[in-house]
C-alpha positions as CSV (number, residue, x, y, z in Angstrom):
1,X,122.6,106.9,132.5
2,X,119.8,108.1,130.2
3,X,119.2,105.6,127.5
4,X,120.4,102.6,129.4
5,X,118.2,99.5,129.4
6,X,119.1,96.7,131.9
7,X,117.1,93.5,131.9
8,X,117.9,91.3,134.9
9,X,116.7,87.7,135.2
10,X,113.3,88.4,133.7
11,X,110.6,85.7,133.6
12,X,107.1,85.9,132.3
13,X,104.6,83.0,132.7
14,X,101.0,82.4,131.7
15,X,98.5,79.9,132.8
16,X,97.1,77.8,129.9
17,X,93.8,76.0,130.3
18,X,92.4,73.3,128.0
19,X,88.9,74.8,128.2
20,X,87.2,77.8,129.6
21,X,85.5,75.5,132.1
22,X,88.8,74.5,133.6
23,X,89.5,78.1,134.5
24,X,86.3,78.3,136.4
25,X,86.8,74.9,138.1
26,X,90.2,76.0,139.3
27,X,88.8,79.3,140.7
28,X,86.0,77.5,142.6
29,X,87.8,74.3,143.7
30,X,87.8,74.1,147.5
31,X,91.2,72.4,147.6
32,X,92.8,74.7,145.0
33,X,93.3,72.0,142.5
34,X,95.2,73.1,139.4
35,X,93.6,72.7,136.0
36,X,96.3,74.7,134.1
37,X,99.8,74.2,132.9
38,X,102.4,76.9,133.2
39,X,103.8,78.4,130.0
40,X,107.1,80.3,130.1
41,X,107.0,83.2,127.6
42,X,110.3,84.3,129.0
43,X,112.6,82.3,131.3
44,X,115.4,84.1,133.2
45,X,116.4,86.5,130.4
46,X,119.1,89.1,131.1
47,X,120.7,91.7,128.7
48,X,122.2,95.2,128.9
49,X,121.9,97.9,126.2
50,X,124.1,101.0,126.6
51,X,123.2,104.5,125.4
52,X,123.9,104.8,121.6
53,X,123.7,101.0,121.0
54,X,121.3,99.2,118.7
55,X,120.2,95.8,119.9
56,X,118.5,93.4,117.5
57,X,116.4,90.6,118.9
58,X,116.0,87.5,116.7
59,X,114.4,84.0,117.2
60,X,111.8,81.6,116.0
61,X,108.1,82.6,116.2
62,X,106.9,82.2,119.8
63,X,110.4,82.6,121.3
64,X,109.4,85.6,123.5
65,X,110.7,88.5,121.4
66,X,107.6,90.6,121.5
67,X,107.0,89.8,125.1
68,X,110.4,91.1,126.0
69,X,109.8,94.3,124.1
70,X,106.5,94.8,125.9
71,X,108.1,94.3,129.3
72,X,110.8,96.9,128.5
73,X,108.2,99.3,127.3
74,X,106.2,98.9,130.5
75,X,103.1,97.5,128.8
76,X,103.2,94.3,130.8
77,X,105.0,93.4,134.0
78,X,107.4,90.4,134.6
79,X,106.6,87.7,137.0
80,X,110.2,87.6,138.2
81,X,113.2,89.8,137.6
82,X,113.5,93.5,136.9
83,X,113.9,96.0,134.0
84,X,115.5,99.4,134.4
85,X,115.0,101.7,131.4
86,X,116.2,105.2,131.9
87,X,114.7,108.1,129.9
88,X,111.7,108.5,127.6
89,X,110.7,105.3,125.8
90,X,108.9,105.4,122.5
91,X,107.6,102.1,121.3
92,X,106.2,100.9,118.0
93,X,104.9,97.4,118.7
94,X,102.3,95.3,117.0
95,X,100.1,96.9,114.4
96,X,97.2,98.7,116.0
97,X,98.8,99.3,119.5
98,X,98.6,102.8,120.8
99,X,96.1,104.3,118.3
100,X,92.4,104.7,118.7
101,X,90.8,103.4,115.5
102,X,87.9,105.8,115.7
103,X,90.1,108.9,115.8
104,X,91.6,110.5,112.8
105,X,95.4,110.3,112.2
106,X,95.8,113.9,113.3
107,X,93.8,113.3,116.5
108,X,95.9,110.2,117.2
109,X,99.1,112.2,116.9
110,X,97.9,114.5,119.7
111,X,96.5,111.5,121.6
112,X,99.9,109.8,121.5
113,X,101.7,112.9,122.7
114,X,99.3,113.2,125.7
115,X,100.0,109.6,126.7
116,X,103.7,110.3,126.7
117,X,103.3,113.5,128.7
118,X,103.9,115.9,125.8
119,X,101.7,119.0,125.7
120,X,99.4,119.7,122.7
121,X,101.5,122.9,122.0
122,X,104.7,120.8,121.8
123,X,103.1,118.2,119.5
124,X,101.8,121.0,117.3
125,X,105.4,122.2,116.8
126,X,106.4,118.6,115.8
127,X,103.5,118.2,113.5
128,X,105.1,119.3,110.2
129,X,108.0,116.8,110.6
130,X,105.6,114.0,111.6
131,X,103.3,114.6,108.6
132,X,106.2,115.0,106.2
133,X,107.7,111.7,107.3
134,X,104.4,109.8,107.3
135,X,103.5,111.1,103.9
136,X,99.9,110.0,103.9
137,X,98.4,113.2,102.5
138,X,94.7,113.9,103.0
139,X,94.2,110.6,104.8
140,X,95.6,112.4,107.9
141,X,92.1,113.7,108.6
142,X,90.4,110.3,108.2
143,X,89.8,107.7,110.9
144,X,92.8,105.3,111.2
145,X,90.4,102.4,111.0
146,X,90.2,103.2,107.3
147,X,94.0,103.1,106.8
148,X,96.0,100.3,105.1
149,X,98.6,98.6,107.2
150,X,101.3,100.5,105.4
151,X,99.7,103.9,106.0
152,X,99.2,103.0,109.7
153,X,102.8,102.0,110.3
154,X,104.1,105.0,108.5
155,X,102.1,107.3,110.8
156,X,103.0,105.3,113.9
157,X,106.7,105.3,113.2
158,X,106.7,109.0,112.3
159,X,105.2,109.7,115.8
160,X,107.5,107.4,117.6
161,X,110.7,109.0,116.3
162,X,109.6,112.6,116.7
163,X,108.9,112.6,120.4
164,X,112.7,112.8,121.3
165,X,112.9,109.3,122.6
166,X,115.9,108.2,124.7
167,X,115.0,104.6,123.9
168,X,113.2,103.6,120.6
169,X,111.6,100.1,120.6
170,X,110.4,98.7,117.3
171,X,108.7,95.3,116.8
172,X,108.3,93.7,113.4
173,X,105.9,96.4,112.3
174,X,108.3,97.8,109.7
175,X,108.0,94.7,107.7
176,X,104.7,96.0,106.3
177,X,106.2,99.1,104.8
178,X,107.5,99.4,101.2
179,X,111.2,99.3,100.5
180,X,111.5,103.2,100.3
181,X,109.8,103.6,103.6
182,X,112.0,101.0,105.3
183,X,115.1,102.7,104.0
184,X,113.9,106.0,105.4
185,X,113.2,104.3,108.8
186,X,116.7,102.8,109.0
187,X,118.3,106.1,108.0
188,X,116.4,107.7,110.9
189,X,117.4,104.9,113.2
190,X,121.1,105.5,112.3
191,X,120.6,109.2,113.0
192,X,119.2,108.4,116.5
193,X,122.1,106.0,117.2
194,X,124.6,108.6,116.2
195,X,122.9,111.1,118.5
196,X,123.5,108.7,121.4
197,X,119.9,107.2,121.5
198,X,119.2,103.6,122.3
199,X,117.4,101.4,119.7
200,X,115.9,98.0,120.3
201,X,114.1,96.2,117.5
202,X,112.8,92.8,116.6
203,X,113.1,91.5,113.0
204,X,113.4,88.3,110.9
205,X,115.6,90.2,108.4
206,X,119.1,89.0,109.3
207,X,120.7,91.5,107.0
208,X,119.2,94.3,109.1
209,X,120.8,92.8,112.2
210,X,124.2,92.6,110.5
211,X,123.9,96.1,109.0
212,X,122.4,98.2,111.7
213,X,123.1,96.6,115.1
214,X,126.0,96.8,117.5
215,X,124.9,93.5,119.1
216,X,122.1,91.0,118.9
217,X,120.1,88.8,121.3
218,X,118.9,85.3,120.2
219,X,115.9,83.9,122.0
220,X,114.5,80.4,121.8
221,X,111.4,79.1,123.7
222,X,111.7,82.0,126.1
223,X,115.4,81.5,127.0
224,X,118.4,83.5,126.0
225,X,120.6,81.5,123.6
226,X,123.3,84.1,123.1
227,X,124.0,87.8,123.4
228,X,126.9,88.7,121.2
229,X,128.1,90.7,118.2
230,X,125.7,90.5,115.2
231,X,127.7,88.0,113.1
232,X,128.1,85.6,116.0
233,X,124.4,85.9,116.9
234,X,123.2,85.4,113.4
235,X,125.4,82.3,113.0
236,X,123.9,80.9,116.3
237,X,120.4,81.6,115.0
238,X,121.0,79.8,111.8
239,X,122.4,76.9,113.6
240,X,119.4,76.9,115.9
241,X,117.0,76.9,112.9
242,X,118.9,74.0,111.3
243,X,118.7,72.0,114.5
244,X,115.0,72.7,114.9
245,X,114.3,71.6,111.3
246,X,116.3,68.4,111.9
247,X,114.2,67.6,115.0
248,X,111.0,68.3,113.0
249,X,111.9,66.2,110.0
250,X,113.9,63.4,111.7
251,X,116.9,61.5,110.4
252,X,117.3,59.8,107.1
253,X,118.0,56.0,106.9
254,X,121.7,55.2,106.9
255,X,123.4,54.3,103.6
256,X,126.8,53.2,102.5
257,X,129.5,55.8,101.9
258,X,132.5,56.0,99.6
259,X,135.9,57.5,100.3
260,X,136.0,61.1,99.3
261,X,138.3,61.9,96.4
262,X,140.5,65.0,96.7
263,X,140.0,67.9,94.2
264,X,142.8,69.4,92.2
265,X,145.4,71.1,94.3
266,X,144.4,74.7,95.2
267,X,145.4,77.6,97.4
268,X,142.3,77.6,99.6
269,X,142.3,77.6,103.4
270,X,139.6,76.5,105.7
271,X,137.9,78.8,108.2
272,X,138.9,77.6,111.7
273,X,135.6,79.0,113.0
274,X,133.4,77.1,110.6
275,X,129.9,76.3,112.0
276,X,128.3,73.0,111.3
277,X,124.5,72.9,110.6
278,X,122.1,70.0,110.4
279,X,122.5,66.3,111.1
280,X,125.7,65.8,109.0
281,X,124.0,63.2,106.8
282,X,125.7,65.1,103.9
283,X,129.1,66.7,104.6
284,X,131.1,69.1,102.3
285,X,134.6,67.6,102.4
286,X,136.3,69.9,99.9
287,X,135.5,73.0,97.8
288,X,137.2,75.4,95.5
289,X,136.8,78.4,93.2
290,X,138.0,78.2,89.6
291,X,138.4,80.9,86.9
292,X,137.3,80.6,83.2
293,X,140.5,78.6,82.3
294,X,139.6,76.1,85.1
295,X,142.5,77.3,87.3
296,X,142.0,77.5,91.1
297,X,142.2,81.1,92.3
298,X,141.0,83.6,94.9
299,X,141.1,86.7,92.6
300,X,138.3,87.5,90.2
301,X,137.5,90.5,88.1
302,X,134.2,92.2,87.4
303,X,132.3,90.4,84.6
304,X,134.3,87.2,84.9
305,X,132.6,83.9,85.3
306,X,133.8,81.7,88.2
307,X,133.1,78.0,89.0
308,X,132.5,76.8,92.5
309,X,133.1,73.1,93.0
310,X,132.4,71.1,96.1
311,X,132.9,67.5,97.1
312,X,130.0,66.2,99.2
313,X,130.0,62.9,101.2
314,X,126.5,61.5,101.5
315,X,126.0,59.3,104.6
316,X,122.4,58.6,103.8
317,X,120.0,58.3,100.9
318,X,118.8,61.9,100.4
319,X,116.0,63.1,98.2
320,X,116.5,66.3,96.2
321,X,119.8,67.5,97.9
322,X,120.4,71.2,97.6
323,X,123.9,72.4,96.7
324,X,124.3,76.0,97.8
325,X,126.8,78.8,98.6
326,X,126.7,82.3,99.8
327,X,129.3,85.1,99.5
328,X,129.5,87.3,102.5
329,X,131.5,90.4,103.5
330,X,133.6,90.6,106.7
331,X,130.5,91.5,108.8
332,X,128.7,88.4,107.6
333,X,126.3,90.3,105.3
334,X,125.2,88.1,102.4
335,X,126.2,89.7,99.1
336,X,125.2,86.9,96.7
337,X,124.2,83.3,96.7
338,X,122.9,80.4,94.6
339,X,120.7,77.5,95.4
340,X,119.8,74.5,93.2
341,X,118.0,71.2,93.7
342,X,119.5,67.9,92.6
343,X,118.2,64.4,92.1
344,X,117.9,61.8,94.8
345,X,121.4,60.6,95.8
346,X,121.9,57.0,96.9
347,X,124.9,57.8,99.1
348,X,128.6,58.1,98.6
349,X,130.5,61.0,97.1
350,X,129.4,63.6,94.6
351,X,131.0,66.6,93.0
352,X,128.7,69.5,92.5
353,X,129.5,72.4,90.2
354,X,127.9,75.8,90.1
355,X,128.8,78.8,87.9
356,X,128.1,82.4,88.7
357,X,128.9,85.6,86.8
358,X,130.5,88.4,88.8
């Protein structure tokens, strides 16, 4: 079906050499001795995107996100596995890809159309909409090597969305645009999705994943961690980042703990699907929300000040603990939050209080 993208057990490896000389030694060695180590940019990754779906891809830097997009776009080939992408693919990858820096913006519009098999006559018909969306004025007739990164991505995105793509692929290039341009881009992405087109994009903006995607794919070190609904995928990504930070910083020295004291009786219920992050050297054992008269409640009015209290059990001596909370909607989109640093805590139990005005 047009617009379907099926990635099946795709792997992409590269040979890494310590020096340029090692590459030559390996090529000339009579016994085929290896001087390289194999690096897996992607390792047995599979996913399926149906027509009209928007897939967000997230992961740490170097996890293989851009490599996967390039394979789907046909720019590079996998070492193993296969990709089936039906329909016309329009890709906006890393800044600079697809445009000739010596040509003007106008010439690059026609150049891009030629690469995609679109005649000059058809591109001329699309020109008014492309130039209106890009909104770079007289710079259209200047070489793109003189463009700022924002001007460049505006023109590139305008071309990408105006060639009737069945599959639109966008890397992190939108991050260089201003907030108004990004809003226009996502409105157009929504329009493409409603028209039954497929959209795949990479971003570090988790709110964009929650707001615009039907599902999300989490990659780590070239492997698929999870492919699920946006909220589940974002939670998995946050947990992954917390675990990575723990491995990088190491564990704290153990300390004595005190028995947690319960807070005042309240009407709160715990989420049975709560995710645990970090190394559990500090654990929130109780929490609650209180109104201006210090009464526990779940209902607040606009303009009212609420207090959030949490009881934390410290299992180690921690320097500058951070007491934080976020308020999310049902999709997991963060609506508000607060962060604050405390002093070094020797261990035991502490009660933290934060106030926020609605």
